[in-house]
NUTIDREN-892128 format. One record per residue (C-alpha): residue number from 1; residue in three letters; x, y, z. Coordinates in steps of 0.1 Angstrom, whole numbers, plus 2048, in hexadecimal, padded with zeros to 3 digits. Layout:
% residues N
ATOM  seq  type   xx   yy   zz
ATOM  NUM   ala    X    Y    Z
...
***
This chain:
% residues 224
ATOM  seq  type   xx   yy   zz
ATOM    1   unk  5D7  385  C3D
ATOM    2   unk  5BA  392  C4E
ATOM    3   unk  5C0  3A1  C6F
ATOM    4   unk  5B2  3C4  C81
ATOM    5   unk  5C6  3D4  C68
ATOM    6   unk  5C2  3C4  C48
ATOM    7   unk  5A6  3B4  C36
ATOM    8   unk  5AC  3A2  C15
ATOM    9   unk  596  3AB  BF4
ATOM   10   unk  597  385  BE3
ATOM   11   unk  57F  392  BC9
ATOM   12   unk  59C  3AA  BBB
ATOM   13   unk  5B6  393  BC4
ATOM   14   unk  5A5  37A  BAB
ATOM   15   unk  5A8  395  B90
ATOM   16   unk  5C5  3A6  B92
ATOM   17   unk  5DA  385  B9B
ATOM   18   unk  5EC  394  BBB
ATOM   19   unk  5E3  395  BDF
ATOM   20   unk  5CA  3B5  BE6
ATOM   21   unk  5BD  3C1  C05
ATOM   22   unk  5B2  3DF  C18
ATOM   23   unk  5C0  3F1  C38
ATOM   24   unk  5A5  3F3  C54
ATOM   25   unk  5B6  40F  C67
ATOM   26   unk  5CA  42B  C60
ATOM   27   unk  5E9  427  C77
ATOM   28   unk  60E  41B  C75
ATOM   29   unk  608  3F9  C85
ATOM   30   unk  5EF  3F2  C66
ATOM   31   unk  608  3FE  C4A
ATOM   32   unk  61F  3EA  C59
ATOM   33   unk  60B  3CB  C53
ATOM   34   unk  60A  3CF  C2E
ATOM   35   unk  62E  3C9  C2E
ATOM   36   unk  62A  3A5  C35
ATOM   37   unk  61D  39B  C15
ATOM   38   unk  61E  3A6  BF1
ATOM   39   unk  604  3B8  BE1
ATOM   40   unk  5ED  3D6  BDA
ATOM   41   unk  5DE  3E6  BF7
ATOM   42   unk  5C0  400  BFD
ATOM   43   unk  5BD  41D  C16
ATOM   44   unk  5A0  432  C19
ATOM   45   unk  5A2  455  C2B
ATOM   46   unk  58E  470  C33
ATOM   47   unk  598  48D  C1A
ATOM   48   unk  5A5  4A3  C36
ATOM   49   unk  5B8  489  C48
ATOM   50   unk  5DB  48D  C4F
ATOM   51   unk  5EE  47A  C2F
ATOM   52   unk  614  47D  C38
ATOM   53   unk  611  458  C4A
ATOM   54   unk  601  44B  C29
ATOM   55   unk  61D  45E  C15
ATOM   56   unk  639  451  C2A
ATOM   57   unk  633  430  C21
ATOM   58   unk  62B  437  BFC
ATOM   59   unk  606  435  BF7
ATOM   60   unk  5FB  446  BD8
ATOM   61   unk  5DA  456  BD2
ATOM   62   unk  5C1  449  BBB
ATOM   63   unk  59E  454  BC2
ATOM   64   unk  586  46B  BD2
ATOM   65   unk  561  459  BD9
ATOM   66   unk  546  46F  BE1
ATOM   67   unk  527  461  BF3
ATOM   68   unk  506  46E  BE2
ATOM   69   unk  4E7  468  BF6
ATOM   70   unk  4C2  471  BEE
ATOM   71   unk  4A3  473  C06
ATOM   72   unk  484  468  BFA
ATOM   73   unk  47B  48E  BFF
ATOM   74   unk  494  49C  BEB
ATOM   75   unk  492  485  BCC
ATOM   76   unk  489  49A  BAB
ATOM   77   unk  47D  480  B91
ATOM   78   unk  483  482  B6B
ATOM   79   unk  46A  46E  B54
ATOM   80   unk  471  465  B2E
ATOM   81   unk  456  44C  B1E
ATOM   82   unk  473  43E  B07
ATOM   83   unk  488  432  B25
ATOM   84   unk  483  415  B3C
ATOM   85   unk  494  3FD  B55
ATOM   86   unk  491  3D8  B5A
ATOM   87   unk  49E  3BD  B72
ATOM   88   unk  4A1  3A2  B59
ATOM   89   unk  4BF  38E  B5B
ATOM   90   unk  4BB  382  B33
ATOM   91   unk  4D5  39B  B25
ATOM   92   unk  4F5  38F  B3E
ATOM   93   unk  50B  38E  B20
ATOM   94   unk  500  3B3  B14
ATOM   95   unk  504  3C5  B35
ATOM   96   unk  529  3B4  B38
ATOM   97   unk  52F  3C3  B17
ATOM   98   unk  526  3E6  B24
ATOM   99   unk  53B  3E1  B43
ATOM  100   unk  55A  3E3  B2F
ATOM  101   unk  567  405  B2C
ATOM  102   unk  54F  411  B3E
ATOM  103   unk  562  41B  B60
ATOM  104   unk  581  42E  B57
ATOM  105   unk  57D  445  B75
ATOM  106   unk  581  426  B8C
ATOM  107   unk  59B  426  BA3
ATOM  108   unk  5AD  408  B96
ATOM  109   unk  5AC  415  B70
ATOM  110   unk  5C2  430  B80
ATOM  111   unk  5DA  41B  B91
ATOM  112   unk  5F7  417  B7D
ATOM  113   unk  5FC  3F4  B8A
ATOM  114   unk  5DC  3E8  B7E
ATOM  115   unk  5DC  3E2  B55
ATOM  116   unk  5B7  3F0  B48
ATOM  117   unk  5AB  3CA  B40
ATOM  118   unk  5B2  3C2  B62
ATOM  119   unk  59D  3DE  B6F
ATOM  120   unk  583  3D8  B57
ATOM  121   unk  580  3B3  B5F
ATOM  122   unk  57A  3BF  B85
ATOM  123   unk  55A  3D1  B7C
ATOM  124   unk  550  3B8  B64
ATOM  125   unk  553  39D  B7E
ATOM  126   unk  541  3AE  B99
ATOM  127   unk  524  3B4  B80
ATOM  128   unk  520  393  B78
ATOM  129   unk  51D  38A  B9A
ATOM  130   unk  502  3A4  BA1
ATOM  131   unk  4F0  399  B81
ATOM  132   unk  4EE  378  B8E
ATOM  133   unk  4DF  381  BB0
ATOM  134   unk  4C5  396  B98
ATOM  135   unk  4D4  3B9  BA9
ATOM  136   unk  4D6  3C8  B85
ATOM  137   unk  4BC  3E0  B74
ATOM  138   unk  4C1  3E1  B4E
ATOM  139   unk  4BD  406  B3E
ATOM  140   unk  4A9  404  B1F
ATOM  141   unk  4A2  41F  B06
ATOM  142   unk  485  416  AF0
ATOM  143   unk  48B  3F5  AF6
ATOM  144   unk  4B1  3F4  AF1
ATOM  145   unk  4C7  3EC  B0B
ATOM  146   unk  4DD  40D  B14
ATOM  147   unk  4EB  401  B39
ATOM  148   unk  4E6  3F6  B59
ATOM  149   unk  4E5  400  B7B
ATOM  150   unk  4EE  3E8  B98
ATOM  151   unk  4E0  3E9  BBD
ATOM  152   unk  4E2  3DC  BDD
ATOM  153   unk  4C7  3E6  BF6
ATOM  154   unk  4C4  40D  BF2
ATOM  155   unk  4E7  40E  BE1
ATOM  156   unk  4EF  415  BBF
ATOM  157   unk  50C  402  BBB
ATOM  158   unk  51B  3FE  B95
ATOM  159   unk  50D  412  B7B
ATOM  160   unk  515  418  B56
ATOM  161   unk  504  421  B33
ATOM  162   unk  512  416  B10
ATOM  163   unk  525  42C  B00
ATOM  164   unk  50B  432  AE4
ATOM  165   unk  4F4  43E  AFC
ATOM  166   unk  508  456  B0E
ATOM  167   unk  508  47C  B10
ATOM  168   unk  4E2  480  B05
ATOM  169   unk  4D5  488  B28
ATOM  170   unk  4C5  469  B2E
ATOM  171   unk  4D7  45A  B4E
ATOM  172   unk  4BF  473  B61
ATOM  173   unk  49F  45B  B55
ATOM  174   unk  4AE  439  B5F
ATOM  175   unk  4BE  448  B7F
ATOM  176   unk  496  454  B87
ATOM  177   unk  48B  430  B7F
ATOM  178   unk  4A2  41E  B97
ATOM  179   unk  49D  438  BB1
ATOM  180   unk  477  438  BB2
ATOM  181   unk  477  411  BB1
ATOM  182   unk  490  413  BCE
ATOM  183   unk  479  42D  BE3
ATOM  184   unk  45B  417  BD9
ATOM  185   unk  46C  3F8  BEB
ATOM  186   unk  46C  40F  C09
ATOM  187   unk  48E  41E  C0C
ATOM  188   unk  48E  442  C1B
ATOM  189   unk  4B0  447  C08
ATOM  190   unk  4C3  43D  BE9
ATOM  191   unk  4EB  43E  BEC
ATOM  192   unk  506  439  BD6
ATOM  193   unk  52D  43C  BD3
ATOM  194   unk  53C  450  BB6
ATOM  195   unk  55E  45B  BAC
ATOM  196   unk  564  482  BAF
ATOM  197   unk  576  482  B8E
ATOM  198   unk  554  476  B7A
ATOM  199   unk  545  49A  B77
ATOM  200   unk  527  48E  B62
ATOM  201   unk  51D  475  B7C
ATOM  202   unk  521  48E  B99
ATOM  203   unk  509  4A6  B87
ATOM  204   unk  4F2  48B  B7F
ATOM  205   unk  4EA  485  BA5
ATOM  206   unk  4ED  4A7  BAD
ATOM  207   unk  4CC  4AD  B95
ATOM  208   unk  4BB  48D  BA4
ATOM  209   unk  4BC  49C  BC8
ATOM  210   unk  4D8  489  BD5
ATOM  211   unk  4EE  49C  BEE
ATOM  212   unk  514  495  BF6
ATOM  213   unk  517  485  C16
ATOM  214   unk  53C  47D  C18
ATOM  215   unk  55B  47A  C06
ATOM  216   unk  579  45E  C08
ATOM  217   unk  59B  461  BF9
ATOM  218   unk  5A8  43D  BED
ATOM  219   unk  5CD  43A  BEE
ATOM  220   unk  5DF  419  BE1
ATOM  221   unk  601  40C  BEC
ATOM  222   unk  611  3EB  BD3
ATOM  223   unk  627  3D6  BEB
ATOM  224   unk  642  3C1  BDB
***
């Protein structure tokens, strides 16, 4: 049911077992198009937008996404000889295991229509595709796998640290390594998208010289 109002998201449909789509324009006509097909719909709005239309049609808030951006000239790097990064794809199963239980701040984990297992599987599938396309940096501590950062061009798409390495102040070293690599590839900026509720990651990006460029409120609607 792709149209000028609705864009299907088949990767989510595959995981959740129902029709999923994003609404392209914030209008009565676009929202009315939702009622033609049962499923889960996503609406992304400027935080300052009038939410009365969304409220009228039963959309519920799930997350606010921030877009941190770092210019090459603003980048603050941190060094630690015990940390390193690698693009090796030989540890796919171990990377996928780290992905489980790592994204509790995500909008699908916060949607009561989606089970935790389904939300976890969405990220596992996404990470698996990125690994197969050699887009994932393994994060290593003294040679031991500790997490991952997946990239696309100059974007940090998906990242997580294994539970036993969290809370030790190590993330800034791994993020420094990946950002430095992207700058060395010729990119003038490095960008990401993070949940505003994930304060640890918000602070991490700020420490590296990233500045928040925009924010987007994300709403869902379940049509039966």
